[in-house]
C-alpha positions in Angstrom: -10.0 1.2 18.5 -7.5 2.6 15.8 -7.2 0.8 12.9 -7.4 2.5 8.7 -7.9 0.4 5.6 -7.3 2.5 2.4 -7.2 1.5 -1.0 -5.4 4.1 -3.6 -2.8 4.6 -5.4 0.8 5.9 -4.8 1.1 9.5 -5.7 4.9 9.2 -5.5 7.6 6.7 -5.1 8.8 5.4 -2.0 11.4 6.8 0.2 13.4 3.7 1.8 16.5 5.0 4.9 17.3 3.3 8.1 17.1 5.1 11.2 20.4 5.7 13.5 19.4 3.0 15.5 19.8 0.5 11.6 15.9 0.3 11.6 13.9 0.5 8.2 11.7 2.4 7.5 10.3 3.3 4.0 7.6 6.4 3.5 5.1 7.0 0.5 2.2 8.3 -0.3 -0.9 7.2 -1.4 -4.2 8.7 -2.7 -7.4 7.4 -1.4 -10.8 8.6 -4.7 -13.2 10.2 -1.9 -17.0 7.8 -2.9 -18.9 10.5 -4.5 -18.2 13.3 -7.0 -18.2 16.9 -6.4 -21.1 19.2 -7.1 -19.2 19.5 -10.5 -19.1 16.1 -11.3 -15.4 14.6 -10.7 -14.5 12.5 -7.5 -11.5 14.4 -5.5 -9.1 12.2 -3.9 -8.0 12.6 -1.0 -3.8 11.5 0.4 -2.0 10.5 2.9 1.7 10.2 4.1 2.7 6.4 5.1 4.8 5.4 7.3 6.4 1.3 7.8 8.7 -0.2 9.3 11.4 -3.2 9.0 9.5 -5.9 6.7 6.8 -4.0 5.8 9.3 -1.1 5.0 11.4 -3.8 3.2 9.2 -4.8 1.0 6.9 -1.6 0.0 10.8 -0.5 -0.8 11.6 -3.6 -3.0 7.9 -3.1 -4.7 6.3 -0.5 -4.9 6.2 2.4 -7.3 4.1 5.7 -8.4 1.0 4.9 -9.7 0.8 0.9 -8.2 -3.1 -0.1 -6.2 -2.1 -1.0 -2.9 -4.4 -1.5 0.2 -3.3 -0.8 3.1 -4.2 -2.1 6.8 -2.8 0.2 9.8 -3.7 3.1 12.0 -3.0 6.9 12.4 -0.8 8.8 14.2 -0.8 12.5 14.7 2.7 14.5 15.8 3.6 17.6 15.8 6.7 19.2 14.9 7.8 23.7 15.0 9.0 25.3 11.7 10.4 29.1 11.4 8.4 28.9 15.0 5.1 28.0 13.8 3.6 25.0 15.4 2.4 22.6 12.7 0.2 19.3 12.6 0.8 16.2 10.5 -1.2 12.8 10.6 0.2 9.9 9.5 -0.8 6.4 8.3 1.2 3.8 10.0 1.1 0.9 7.8 0.9 -2.5 9.5 -0.3 -4.6 6.2 0.5 -3.4 2.8 -0.7 -5.7 -0.1 -0.1 -5.0 -3.8 -3.3 -4.7 -5.9 -1.9 -4.0 -9.5 -1.1 -6.5 -12.1 2.3 -8.2 -12.0 4.1 -6.5 -15.0 7.7 -7.1 -17.1 10.1 -4.0 -16.9 9.2 -3.0 -20.4 5.4 -2.6 -18.1 3.6 -5.4 -19.6 1.1 -7.0 -18.0 2.3 -10.5 -16.6 -0.2 -13.4 -17.7 -0.8 -15.3 -14.8 0.0 -19.0 -14.4 -2.9 -21.6 -15.9 -3.0 -24.8 -14.3 -3.8 -27.6 -16.6 -6.8 -29.1 -16.0 -6.4 -32.5 -15.1 -8.6 -35.7 -13.7 -9.2 -35.6 -10.0 -6.5 -35.7 -7.5 -5.8 -38.8 -5.7 -6.4 -37.1 -2.1 -9.8 -35.5 -4.1 -10.9 -39.0 -4.7 -10.2 -40.1 -0.9 -13.1 -38.0 0.2 -16.4 -39.3 1.9 -19.1 -37.2 0.5 
């Protein structure tokens, strides 16, 4: 089974484009802090390249920016290519699901307060429950 779950911050803004056949894709980087500090007492981060396709790509392009905290569910994909006569290898994360974990902000970067539901009497549906 090839499944990965990552939580981290975008290390660069998403790049949104379409393939020659018109399929939407979006690529971005994510920095994930390691669980433990190194010998110097600092927590290092691992950086991953993430690719999202179709509707997930459109969502990422429209809602993500550098620094936002996200949770990603997807899978690992490896590939190789040749550059200047040297064979190189890359490992990418293909995102099936992306959830924004950062609080919502206004255009000025101010946090948006969540809407509060007023406290009222019991809803009629709750009054009909037999227990």
